[in-house]
N, CA, C and O atoms as a GROMACS GRO file, in nm:
protein
  588
    1MET      N    1  10.370   8.402  12.861
    1MET     CA    2  10.414   8.500  12.791
    1MET      C    3  10.274   8.598  12.879
    1MET      O    4  10.156   8.576  12.905
    2GLU      N    5  10.379   8.724  12.903
    2GLU     CA    6  10.194   8.726  13.002
    2GLU      C    7  10.144   8.829  12.914
    2GLU      O    8  10.152   8.914  12.824
    3LEU      N    9  10.078   8.751  13.018
    3LEU     CA   10   9.921   8.860  12.960
    3LEU      C   11   9.962   8.940  12.937
    3LEU      O   12  10.082   8.945  12.960
    4TYR      N   13   9.869   9.116  12.849
    4TYR     CA   14   9.898   9.189  12.784
    4TYR      C   15  10.076   9.204  12.747
    4TYR      O   16  10.197   9.206  12.769
    5SER      N   17  10.041   9.206  12.726
    5SER     CA   18  10.232   9.219  12.638
    5SER      C   19  10.236   9.238  12.503
    5SER      O   20  10.161   9.205  12.412
    6ASP      N   21  10.344   9.300  12.507
    6ASP     CA   22  10.326   9.353  12.271
    6ASP      C   23  10.373   9.171  12.221
    6ASP      O   24  10.319   9.105  12.132
    7ALA      N   25  10.470   9.135  12.298
    7ALA     CA   26  10.442   9.019  12.278
    7ALA      C   27  10.317   8.831  12.238
    7ALA      O   28  10.280   8.729  12.179
    8TYR      N   29  10.320   8.957  12.360
    8TYR     CA   30  10.186   8.854  12.374
    8TYR      C   31  10.055   8.813  12.242
    8TYR      O   32  10.005   8.704  12.215
    9TYR      N   33  10.017   9.034  12.144
    9TYR     CA   34   9.904   9.057  12.089
    9TYR      C   35  10.022   9.042  11.925
    9TYR      O   36   9.992   9.019  11.808
   10MET      N   37  10.162   9.069  11.996
   10MET     CA   38  10.191   8.964  11.846
   10MET      C   39  10.197   8.858  11.811
   10MET      O   40  10.184   8.834  11.691
   11ASN      N   41  10.210   8.792  11.869
   11ASN     CA   42  10.179   8.591  11.896
   11ASN      C   43  10.043   8.597  11.895
   11ASN      O   44  10.021   8.495  11.830
   12GLU      N   45   9.880   8.667  11.932
   12GLU     CA   46   9.782   8.636  11.875
   12GLU      C   47   9.772   8.662  11.678
   12GLU      O   48   9.695   8.594  11.610
   13ALA      N   49   9.860   8.764  11.621
   13ALA     CA   50   9.878   8.814  11.531
   13ALA      C   51   9.977   8.675  11.467
   13ALA      O   52   9.913   8.618  11.379
   14LEU      N   53  10.058   8.637  11.482
   14LEU     CA   54  10.094   8.560  11.396
   14LEU      C   55   9.998   8.408  11.416
   14LEU      O   56  10.029   8.305  11.356
   15LYS      N   57   9.874   8.417  11.513
   15LYS     CA   58   9.796   8.243  11.541
   15LYS      C   59   9.778   8.285  11.466
   15LYS      O   60   9.872   8.252  11.393
   16GLN      N   61   9.669   8.395  11.371
   16GLN     CA   62   9.585   8.473  11.245
   16GLN      C   63   9.760   8.450  11.163
   16GLN      O   64   9.844   8.442  11.253
   17ALA      N   65   9.790   8.445  11.099
   17ALA     CA   66   9.985   8.387  11.008
   17ALA      C   67   9.899   8.290  10.934
   17ALA      O   68   9.841   8.271  10.827
   18GLN      N   69   9.932   8.221  11.089
   18GLN     CA   70   9.922   8.058  11.085
   18GLN      C   71   9.819   7.989  11.007
   18GLN      O   72   9.824   7.897  10.925
   19GLN      N   73   9.690   8.086  11.072
   19GLN     CA   74   9.565   8.044  10.981
   19GLN      C   75   9.538   8.094  10.805
   19GLN      O   76   9.482   8.038  10.711
   20ALA      N   77   9.590   8.191  10.816
   20ALA     CA   78   9.663   8.239  10.641
   20ALA      C   79   9.724   8.074  10.597
   20ALA      O   80   9.670   7.974  10.551
   21TYR      N   81   9.808   8.095  10.622
   21TYR     CA   82   9.977   7.943  10.592
   21TYR      C   83   9.840   7.804  10.506
   21TYR      O   84   9.811   7.769  10.392
   22GLU      N   85   9.787   7.764  10.665
   22GLU     CA   86   9.750   7.619  10.577
   22GLU      C   87   9.549   7.650  10.523
   22GLU      O   88   9.458   7.568  10.509
   23GLU      N   89   9.551   7.746  10.512
   23GLU     CA   90   9.458   7.831  10.354
   23GLU      C   91   9.487   7.829  10.283
   23GLU      O   92   9.420   7.837  10.180
   24GLY      N   93   9.614   7.816  10.291
   24GLY     CA   94   9.733   7.862  10.112
   24GLY      C   95   9.699   7.963  10.080
   24GLY      O   96   9.650   7.972   9.968
   25GLU      N   97   9.715   8.118  10.188
   25GLU     CA   98   9.779   8.273  10.140
   25GLU      C   99   9.844   8.204  10.211
   25GLU      O  100   9.862   8.103  10.279
   26ILE      N  101   9.896   8.369  10.138
   26ILE     CA  102  10.062   8.431  10.174
   26ILE      C  103  10.074   8.445  10.431
   26ILE      O  104  10.028   8.531  10.507
   27PRO      N  105  10.130   8.353  10.451
   27PRO     CA  106  10.051   8.422  10.554
   27PRO      C  107  10.151   8.489  10.626
   27PRO      O  108  10.264   8.462  10.668
   28VAL      N  109  10.033   8.636  10.628
   28VAL     CA  110  10.026   8.780  10.700
   28VAL      C  111   9.933   8.723  10.798
   28VAL      O  112   9.875   8.615  10.788
   29GLY      N  113   9.921   8.842  10.931
   29GLY     CA  114   9.869   8.803  11.012
   29GLY      C  115   9.816   8.918  11.113
   29GLY      O  116   9.838   8.856  11.217
   30ALA      N  117   9.761   9.042  11.157
   30ALA     CA  118   9.707   9.094  11.284
   30ALA      C  119   9.604   9.123  11.330
   30ALA      O  120   9.498   9.094  11.274
   31VAL      N  121   9.612   9.186  11.439
   31VAL     CA  122   9.501   9.220  11.479
   31VAL      C  123   9.542   9.331  11.537
   31VAL      O  124   9.661   9.363  11.548
   32VAL      N  125   9.411   9.420  11.591
   32VAL     CA  126   9.396   9.541  11.642
   32VAL      C  127   9.406   9.594  11.787
   32VAL      O  128   9.456   9.491  11.832
   33VAL      N  129   9.400   9.642  11.852
   33VAL     CA  130   9.403   9.623  12.046
   33VAL      C  131   9.396   9.793  12.069
   33VAL      O  132   9.472   9.888  12.049
   34SER      N  133   9.253   9.771  12.125
   34SER     CA  134   9.302   9.874  12.155
   34SER      C  135   9.227   9.894  12.337
   34SER      O  136   9.112   9.864  12.369
   35GLY      N  137   9.301   9.933  12.398
   35GLY     CA  138   9.284   9.942  12.539
   35GLY      C  139   9.396   9.788  12.578
   35GLY      O  140   9.519   9.793  12.565
   36ASN      N  141   9.368   9.742  12.596
   36ASN     CA  142   9.442   9.583  12.649
   36ASN      C  143   9.318   9.473  12.542
   36ASN      O  144   9.322   9.350  12.534
   37ARG      N  145   9.192   9.592  12.455
   37ARG     CA  146   9.147   9.399  12.415
   37ARG      C  147   9.158   9.420  12.259
   37ARG      O  148   9.157   9.520  12.188
   38ILE      N  149   9.173   9.254  12.229
   38ILE     CA  150   9.150   9.260  11.983
   38ILE      C  151   9.116   9.357  11.937
   38ILE      O  152   9.190   9.397  11.847
   39ILE      N  153   9.044   9.407  11.956
   39ILE     CA  154   8.906   9.451  11.853
   39ILE      C  155   8.908   9.395  11.724
   39ILE      O  156   8.796   9.381  11.672
   40ALA      N  157   9.023   9.353  11.646
   40ALA     CA  158   9.019   9.248  11.497
   40ALA      C  159   9.040   9.221  11.530
   40ALA      O  160   9.048   9.232  11.652
   41ARG      N  161   9.084   9.131  11.441
   41ARG     CA  162   9.129   8.987  11.405
   41ARG      C  163   9.174   8.960  11.284
   41ARG      O  164   9.112   8.860  11.247
   42ALA      N  165   9.251   8.995  11.198
   42ALA     CA  166   9.247   8.919  11.046
   42ALA      C  167   9.327   8.851  10.986
   42ALA      O  168   9.403   8.807  11.072
   43TYR      N  169   9.359   8.813  10.881
   43TYR     CA  170   9.523   8.696  10.792
   43TYR      C  171   9.461   8.770  10.606
   43TYR      O  172   9.353   8.787  10.550
   44ASN      N  173   9.530   8.781  10.590
   44ASN     CA  174   9.553   8.707  10.444
   44ASN      C  175   9.361   8.701  10.385
   44ASN      O  176   9.270   8.662  10.459
   45GLN      N  177   9.343   8.746  10.249
   45GLN     CA  178   9.291   8.654  10.249
   45GLN      C  179   9.221   8.702  10.083
   45GLN      O  180   9.101   8.731  10.075
   46THR      N  181   9.327   8.707   9.937
   46THR     CA  182   9.350   8.801   9.897
   46THR      C  183   9.288   8.694   9.788
   46THR      O  184   9.205   8.737   9.707
   47GLU      N  185   9.329   8.547   9.784
   47GLU     CA  186   9.297   8.432   9.754
   47GLU      C  187   9.208   8.366   9.721
   47GLU      O  188   9.189   8.326   9.607
   48LYS      N  189   9.116   8.338   9.854
   48LYS     CA  190   9.011   8.334   9.910
   48LYS      C  191   8.883   8.401   9.860
   48LYS      O  192   8.778   8.365   9.807
   49LEU      N  193   8.952   8.539   9.914
   49LEU     CA  194   8.839   8.698   9.866
   49LEU      C  195   8.795   8.729   9.742
   49LEU      O  196   8.689   8.783   9.710
   50GLN      N  197   8.947   8.665   9.628
   50GLN     CA  198   8.958   8.712   9.463
   50GLN      C  199   8.953   8.899   9.491
   50GLN      O  200   8.865   8.975   9.450
   51ASP      N  201   9.082   8.939   9.575
   51ASP     CA  202   9.009   9.065   9.573
   51ASP      C  203   9.173   9.141   9.617
   51ASP      O  204   9.173   9.145   9.740
   52VAL      N  205   9.272   9.185   9.578
   52VAL     CA  206   9.398   9.203   9.572
   52VAL      C  207   9.397   9.286   9.702
   52VAL      O  208   9.488   9.279   9.785
   53THR      N  209   9.318   9.344   9.711
   53THR     CA  210   9.313   9.483   9.835
   53THR      C  211   9.316   9.370  10.007
   53THR      O  212   9.368   9.420  10.107
   54ALA      N  213   9.272   9.264  10.011
   54ALA     CA  214   9.222   9.140  10.133
   54ALA      C  215   9.316   9.134  10.195
   54ALA      O  216   9.322   9.024  10.249
   55HIS      N  217   9.467   9.249  10.239
   55HIS     CA  218   9.538   9.205  10.272
   55HIS      C  219   9.530   9.230  10.449
   55HIS      O  220   9.454   9.322  10.478
   56ALA      N  221   9.581   9.178  10.539
   56ALA     CA  222   9.577   9.142  10.699
   56ALA      C  223   9.552   9.273  10.700
   56ALA      O  224   9.437   9.312  10.683
   57GLU      N  225   9.629   9.338  10.716
   57GLU     CA  226   9.543   9.445  10.830
   57GLU      C  227   9.403   9.583  10.710
   57GLU      O  228   9.321   9.666  10.749
   58MET      N  229   9.435   9.549  10.602
   58MET     CA  230   9.258   9.617  10.544
   58MET      C  231   9.121   9.550  10.579
   58MET      O  232   9.008   9.599  10.588
   59LEU      N  233   9.159   9.444  10.592
   59LEU     CA  234   9.108   9.372  10.636
   59LEU      C  235   9.025   9.372  10.820
   59LEU      O  236   8.910   9.362  10.863
   60ALA      N  237   9.183   9.392  10.886
   60ALA     CA  238   9.186   9.416  10.994
   60ALA      C  239   9.128   9.548  11.080
   60ALA      O  240   9.031   9.555  11.154
   61LEU      N  241   9.254   9.675  11.030
   61LEU     CA  242   9.150   9.796  10.966
   61LEU      C  243   8.959   9.780  10.959
   61LEU      O  244   8.898   9.887  10.974
   62THR      N  245   8.924   9.729  10.950
   62THR     CA  246   8.774   9.770  10.823
   62THR      C  247   8.742   9.738  10.955
   62THR      O  248   8.707   9.825  11.035
   63ALA      N  249   8.753   9.604  10.988
   63ALA     CA  250   8.712   9.528  11.134
   63ALA      C  251   8.709   9.606  11.259
   63ALA      O  252   8.604   9.627  11.320
   64ALA      N  253   8.811   9.646  11.294
   64ALA     CA  254   8.836   9.766  11.342
   64ALA      C  255   8.713   9.878  11.362
   64ALA      O  256   8.646   9.905  11.462
   65ALA      N  257   8.711   9.928  11.237
   65ALA     CA  258   8.669  10.062  11.271
   65ALA      C  259   8.504  10.014  11.311
   65ALA      O  260   8.454  10.071  11.409
   66ASN      N  261   8.426   9.917  11.240
   66ASN     CA  262   8.341   9.834  11.207
   66ASN      C  263   8.271   9.847  11.350
   66ASN      O  264   8.159   9.883  11.385
   67TYR      N  265   8.392   9.802  11.424
   67TYR     CA  266   8.408   9.805  11.592
   67TYR      C  267   8.362   9.882  11.647
   67TYR      O  268   8.255   9.875  11.706
   68LEU      N  269   8.410   9.941  11.643
   68LEU     CA  270   8.470  10.086  11.696
   68LEU      C  271   8.322  10.205  11.647
   68LEU      O  272   8.221  10.214  11.717
   69GLY      N  273   8.338  10.264  11.548
   69GLY     CA  274   8.177  10.233  11.485
   69GLY      C  275   8.246  10.386  11.451
   69GLY      O  276   8.179  10.490  11.438
   70ALA      N  277   8.400  10.376  11.439
   70ALA     CA  278   8.436  10.476  11.374
   70ALA      C  279   8.516  10.527  11.215
   70ALA      O  280   8.481  10.497  11.101
   71LYS      N  281   8.566  10.564  11.234
   71LYS     CA  282   8.661  10.617  11.042
   71LYS      C  283   8.800  10.581  11.119
   71LYS      O  284   8.881  10.510  11.060
   72TYR      N  285   8.833  10.634  11.268
   72TYR     CA  286   8.977  10.712  11.343
   72TYR      C  287   8.998  10.600  11.393
   72TYR      O  288   8.895  10.537  11.415
   73LEU      N  289   9.140  10.526  11.433
   73LEU     CA  290   9.172  10.446  11.531
   73LEU      C  291   9.294  10.461  11.609
   73LEU      O  292   9.394  10.398  11.643
   74ILE      N  293   9.224  10.605  11.626
   74ILE     CA  294   9.395  10.726  11.749
   74ILE      C  295   9.468  10.639  11.834
   74ILE      O  296   9.590  10.629  11.846
   75ASP      N  297   9.357  10.565  11.903
   75ASP     CA  298   9.407  10.531  12.039
   75ASP      C  299   9.450  10.397  12.017
   75ASP      O  300   9.507  10.336  12.107
   76CYS      N  301   9.416  10.314  11.843
   76CYS     CA  302   9.418  10.159  11.832
   76CYS      C  303   9.623  10.162  11.830
   76CYS      O  304   9.701  10.250  11.792
   77ARG      N  305   9.642  10.047  11.878
   77ARG     CA  306   9.763   9.941  11.795
   77ARG      C  307   9.737   9.868  11.710
   77ARG      O  308   9.622   9.840  11.676
   78LEU      N  309   9.827   9.828  11.667
   78LEU     CA  310   9.790   9.708  11.469
   78LEU      C  311   9.976   9.626  11.541
   78LEU      O  312  10.080   9.647  11.480
   79TYR      N  313   9.974   9.594  11.590
   79TYR     CA  314   9.999   9.438  11.499
   79TYR      C  315  10.026   9.351  11.404
   79TYR      O  316   9.940   9.264  11.388
   80VAL      N  317  10.144   9.346  11.317
   80VAL     CA  318  10.080   9.210  11.236
   80VAL      C  319  10.289   9.203  11.141
   80VAL      O  320  10.397   9.262  11.131
   81THR      N  321  10.221   9.098  11.106
   81THR     CA  322  10.316   8.970  11.122
   81THR      C  323  10.501   9.072  11.001
   81THR      O  324  10.615   9.117  11.003
   82LEU      N  325  10.331   9.028  10.896
   82LEU     CA  326  10.572   9.146  10.799
   82LEU      C  327  10.466   9.280  10.802
   82LEU      O  328  10.346   9.302  10.815
   83GLU      N  329  10.621   9.372  10.774
   83GLU     CA  330  10.630   9.533  10.760
   83GLU      C  331  10.558   9.523  10.613
   83GLU      O  332  10.602   9.468  10.512
   84PRO      N  333  10.471   9.572  10.624
   84PRO     CA  334  10.302   9.676  10.589
   84PRO      C  335  10.368   9.725  10.395
   84PRO      O  336  10.458   9.795  10.350
   85CYS      N  337  10.317   9.685  10.369
   85CYS     CA  338  10.308   9.723  10.190
   85CYS      C  339  10.208   9.885  10.197
   85CYS      O  340  10.114   9.918  10.269
   86ILE      N  341  10.291   9.966  10.075
   86ILE     CA  342  10.238  10.048  10.054
   86ILE      C  343  10.048  10.147  10.082
   86ILE      O  344  10.003  10.253  10.127
   87MET      N  345   9.990   9.991  10.002
   87MET     CA  346   9.828   9.976  10.060
   87MET      C  347   9.842   9.983  10.142
   87MET      O  348   9.810  10.102  10.141
   88CYS      N  349   9.867   9.966  10.246
   88CYS     CA  350   9.816   9.890  10.441
   88CYS      C  351   9.893  10.000  10.500
   88CYS      O  352   9.891  10.014  10.622
   89ALA      N  353   9.951  10.069  10.435
   89ALA     CA  354  10.066  10.186  10.558
   89ALA      C  355   9.948  10.305  10.496
   89ALA      O  356   9.906  10.390  10.574
   90GLY      N  357   9.905  10.302  10.366
   90GLY     CA  358   9.854  10.475  10.370
   90GLY      C  359   9.669  10.430  10.390
   90GLY      O  360   9.569  10.494  10.359
   91ALA      N  361   9.681  10.331  10.436
   91ALA     CA  362   9.510  10.309  10.511
   91ALA      C  363   9.558  10.249  10.649
   91ALA      O  364   9.456  10.204  10.702
   92THR      N  365   9.659  10.229  10.726
   92THR     CA  366   9.726  10.324  10.852
   92THR      C  367   9.681  10.505  10.880
   92THR      O  368   9.608  10.567  10.957
   93PHE      N  369   9.804  10.548  10.731
   93PHE     CA  370   9.798  10.656  10.805
   93PHE      C  371   9.601  10.726  10.816
   93PHE      O  372   9.557  10.778  10.918
   94TRP      N  373   9.501  10.706  10.662
   94TRP     CA  374   9.404  10.763  10.705
   94TRP      C  375   9.302  10.683  10.773
   94TRP      O  376   9.183  10.683  10.740
   95SER      N  377   9.380  10.576  10.924
   95SER     CA  378   9.294  10.550  10.994
   95SER      C  379   9.345  10.586  11.114
   95SER      O  380   9.304  10.560  11.227
   96GLN      N  381   9.463  10.661  11.070
   96GLN     CA  382   9.556  10.757  11.206
   96GLN      C  383   9.528  10.605  11.310
   96GLN      O  384   9.436  10.614  11.391
   97ILE      N  385   9.600  10.481  11.305
   97ILE     CA  386   9.628  10.453  11.452
   97ILE      C  387   9.702  10.518  11.456
   97ILE      O  388   9.758  10.601  11.384
   98GLY      N  389   9.710  10.462  11.591
   98GLY     CA  390   9.819  10.530  11.706
   98GLY      C  391   9.964  10.480  11.696
   98GLY      O  392  10.072  10.537  11.684
   99LEU      N  393   9.918  10.325  11.706
   99LEU     CA  394  10.116  10.269  11.736
   99LEU      C  395  10.074  10.123  11.600
   99LEU      O  396   9.976  10.065  11.554
  100LEU      N  397  10.230  10.123  11.586
  100LEU     CA  398  10.242   9.963  11.483
  100LEU      C  399  10.344   9.899  11.435
  100LEU      O  400  10.438   9.918  11.358
  101TYR      N  401  10.278   9.773  11.536
  101TYR     CA  402  10.390   9.704  11.587
  101TYR      C  403  10.485   9.599  11.477
  101TYR      O  404  10.465   9.481  11.505
  102TYR      N  405  10.533   9.608  11.420
  102TYR     CA  406  10.533   9.486  11.300
  102TYR      C  407  10.635   9.392  11.321
  102TYR      O  408  10.711   9.422  11.413
  103GLY      N  409  10.675   9.227  11.228
  103GLY     CA  410  10.717   9.182  11.290
  103GLY      C  411  10.853   9.170  11.209
  103GLY      O  412  10.952   9.229  11.254
  104ALA      N  413  10.866   9.073  11.054
  104ALA     CA  414  10.952   9.082  11.014
  104ALA      C  415  10.996   9.218  10.869
  104ALA      O  416  10.909   9.296  10.831
  105ASP      N  417  11.056   9.218  10.845
  105ASP     CA  418  11.069   9.299  10.768
  105ASP      C  419  11.072   9.246  10.594
  105ASP      O  420  11.101   9.132  10.556
  106ASP      N  421  11.030   9.369  10.503
  106ASP     CA  422  10.934   9.285  10.340
  106ASP      C  423  11.015   9.380  10.274
  106ASP      O  424  10.962   9.483  10.232
  107PRO      N  425  11.162   9.358  10.256
  107PRO     CA  426  11.281   9.440  10.176
  107PRO      C  427  11.207   9.454  10.021
  107PRO      O  428  11.257   9.543   9.952
  108LYS      N  429  11.090   9.376   9.952
  108LYS     CA  430  11.053   9.332   9.858
  108LYS      C  431  10.999   9.541   9.814
  108LYS      O  432  11.044   9.644   9.764
  109ARG      N  433  10.868   9.477   9.888
  109ARG     CA  434  10.750   9.574   9.899
  109ARG      C  435  10.657   9.669  10.067
  109ARG      O  436  10.545   9.714  10.091
  110GLY      N  437  10.776   9.657  10.132
  110GLY     CA  438  10.747   9.703  10.276
  110GLY      C  439  10.760   9.851  10.228
  110GLY      O  440  10.825   9.874  10.126
  111PHE      N  441  10.696   9.958  10.303
  111PHE     CA  442  10.680  10.031  10.364
  111PHE      C  443  10.768  10.144  10.335
  111PHE      O  444  10.754  10.237  10.256
  112SER      N  445  10.906  10.099  10.457
  112SER     CA  446  10.992  10.192  10.456
  112SER      C  447  11.068  10.147  10.269
  112SER      O  448  11.156  10.228  10.240
  113ARG      N  449  11.058  10.100  10.220
  113ARG     CA  450  11.157  10.113  10.103
  113ARG      C  451  11.108  10.180   9.984
  113ARG      O  452  11.132  10.156   9.866
  114LEU      N  453  11.038  10.269  10.038
  114LEU     CA  454  10.956  10.354   9.926
  114LEU      C  455  10.953  10.503  10.034
  114LEU      O  456  10.948  10.605   9.967
  115SER      N  457  10.954  10.524  10.166
  115SER     CA  458  10.931  10.614  10.267
  115SER      C  459  10.782  10.655  10.400
  115SER      O  460  10.661  10.674  10.408
  116LYS      N  461  10.984  10.643  10.522
  116LYS     CA  462  10.845  10.626  10.580
  116LYS      C  463  10.730  10.780  10.608
  116LYS      O  464  10.626  10.749  10.666
  117SER      N  465  10.736  10.862  10.589
  117SER     CA  466  10.617  10.954  10.597
  117SER      C  467  10.512  10.907  10.504
  117SER      O  468  10.448  10.982  10.430
  118ILE      N  469  10.494  10.726  10.516
  118ILE     CA  470  10.356  10.752  10.449
  118ILE      C  471  10.225  10.703  10.561
  118ILE      O  472  10.104  10.724  10.558
  119LEU      N  473  10.303  10.636  10.648
  119LEU     CA  474  10.234  10.655  10.776
  119LEU      C  475  10.236  10.821  10.830
  119LEU      O  476  10.308  10.919  10.807
  120HIS      N  477  10.095  10.790  10.926
  120HIS     CA  478  10.059  10.928  10.927
  120HIS      C  479  10.119  10.991  11.090
  120HIS      O  480  10.111  10.912  11.185
  121PRO      N  481  10.187  11.158  11.120
  121PRO     CA  482  10.291  11.216  11.105
  121PRO      C  483  10.333  11.179  11.290
  121PRO      O  484  10.442  11.198  11.344
  122LYS      N  485  10.155  11.098  11.378
  122LYS     CA  486  10.169  11.114  11.512
  122LYS      C  487  10.141  10.954  11.528
  122LYS      O  488  10.078  10.901  11.619
  123ALA      N  489  10.214  10.878  11.394
  123ALA     CA  490  10.221  10.734  11.412
  123ALA      C  491  10.350  10.708  11.539
  123ALA      O  492  10.405  10.805  11.590
  124LYS      N  493  10.392  10.541  11.585
  124LYS     CA  494  10.522  10.517  11.621
  124LYS      C  495  10.480  10.365  11.586
  124LYS      O  496  10.386  10.287  11.589
  125VAL      N  497  10.605  10.378  11.554
  125VAL     CA  498  10.619  10.221  11.493
  125VAL      C  499  10.738  10.142  11.581
  125VAL      O  500  10.832  10.192  11.643
  126GLN      N  501  10.689   9.962  11.559
  126GLN     CA  502  10.771   9.936  11.647
  126GLN      C  503  10.807   9.842  11.534
  126GLN      O  504  10.711   9.801  11.469
  127ALA      N  505  10.932   9.798  11.497
  127ALA     CA  506  11.000   9.742  11.365
  127ALA      C  507  11.078   9.656  11.461
  127ALA      O  508  11.168   9.710  11.526
  128GLY      N  509  11.035   9.441  11.486
  128GLY     CA  510  11.067   9.363  11.460
  128GLY      C  511  11.061   9.334  11.559
  128GLY      O  512  11.148   9.379  11.633
  129LEU      N  513  11.024   9.301  11.580
  129LEU     CA  514  10.848   9.199  11.681
  129LEU      C  515  10.835   9.106  11.622
  129LEU      O  516  10.782   9.084  11.513
  130MET      N  517  10.943   8.978  11.770
  130MET     CA  518  10.923   8.847  11.732
  130MET      C  519  10.929   8.896  11.504
  130MET      O  520  10.832   8.931  11.437
  131ALA      N  521  11.072   8.878  11.454
  131ALA     CA  522  10.999   8.853  11.329
  131ALA      C  523  11.083   8.816  11.274
  131ALA      O  524  11.129   8.862  11.170
  132VAL      N  525  11.131   8.697  11.353
  132VAL     CA  526  11.200   8.544  11.371
  132VAL      C  527  11.139   8.452  11.382
  132VAL      O  528  11.202   8.349  11.408
  133GLU      N  529  11.049   8.448  11.374
  133GLU     CA  530  10.897   8.330  11.450
  133GLU      C  531  10.832   8.429  11.264
  133GLU      O  532  10.820   8.350  11.170
  134SER      N  533  10.801   8.570  11.233
  134SER     CA  534  10.732   8.568  11.130
  134SER      C  535  10.769   8.560  10.996
  134SER      O  536  10.706   8.565  10.891
  135LYS      N  537  10.920   8.544  11.030
  135LYS     CA  538  11.047   8.562  10.915
  135LYS      C  539  10.947   8.328  10.869
  135LYS      O  540  10.863   8.270  10.800
  136ALA      N  541  11.058   8.304  10.979
  136ALA     CA  542  11.023   8.149  10.961
  136ALA      C  543  10.932   8.081  10.892
  136ALA      O  544  10.959   7.995  10.809
  137LEU      N  545  10.733   8.144  10.948
  137LEU     CA  546  10.658   8.114  10.873
  137LEU      C  547  10.632   8.175  10.733
  137LEU      O  548  10.568   8.107  10.652
  138LEU      N  549  10.683   8.312  10.696
  138LEU     CA  550  10.702   8.292  10.538
  138LEU      C  551  10.720   8.233  10.509
  138LEU      O  552  10.628   8.154  10.485
  139ASP      N  553  10.917   8.179  10.461
  139ASP     CA  554  11.011   8.148  10.434
  139ASP      C  555  10.960   7.910  10.414
  139ASP      O  556  11.018   7.810  10.374
  140SER      N  557  10.832   7.942  10.472
  140SER     CA  558  10.781   7.781  10.496
  140SER      C  559  10.676   7.751  10.396
  140SER      O  560  10.642   7.654  10.329
  141PHE      N  561  10.639   7.867  10.412
  141PHE     CA  562  10.507   7.861  10.255
  141PHE      C  563  10.571   7.912  10.199
  141PHE      O  564  10.672   7.888  10.266
  142PHE      N  565  10.609   7.976  10.113
  142PHE     CA  566  10.764   7.979  10.003
  142PHE      C  567  10.796   7.897   9.949
  142PHE      O  568  10.765   7.873   9.832
  143LYS      N  569  10.887   7.811  10.042
  143LYS     CA  570  10.967   7.686  10.032
  143LYS      C  571  10.806   7.592  10.017
  143LYS      O  572  10.864   7.485  10.034
  144LYS      N  573  10.738   7.573  10.010
  144LYS     CA  574  10.615   7.521  10.007
  144LYS      C  575  10.536   7.532   9.871
  144LYS      O  576  10.461   7.457   9.810
  145LEU      N  577  10.574   7.628   9.855
  145LEU     CA  578  10.471   7.688   9.684
  145LEU      C  579  10.578   7.687   9.628
  145LEU      O  580  10.554   7.732   9.516
  146ARG      N  581  10.728   7.654   9.640
  146ARG     CA  582  10.798   7.650   9.485
  146ARG      C  583  10.822   7.510   9.481
  146ARG      O  584  10.850   7.452   9.376
  147GLY      N  585  10.807   7.428   9.640
  147GLY     CA  586  10.816   7.260   9.655
  147GLY      C  587  10.970   7.236   9.619
  147GLY      O  588  11.016   7.123   9.619
   0.00000   0.00000   0.00000
């Protein structure tokens, strides 16, 4: 896998999703990239933190803003293994993230089911990056959960 490629960064997000899986969290991972540097990594921690807003994207956006010392992430890219929900899509709007890459579609709670206008008008979106791997991890988690 080529260093600094979109696949490389999504693979790093998948590593975060695997961490969530191992901790019994819904396996979603995210990384924020500025230039060619990962400035934030996160995974779902809603159970661990007892916080319904502790989605991978929310935690990654907060960490990236803290790293940069700025609330806007205009020149950053967000890689997330699952299509963001409406809450997370709204957070990408407010952070003005420049590019959003996501893996698997979320047919039940993904933002695109409602409206793509939830995202910032200047944001570019690339769906389906490593979707097979992302979906396989989610399917495995829910199969194990339902036993």
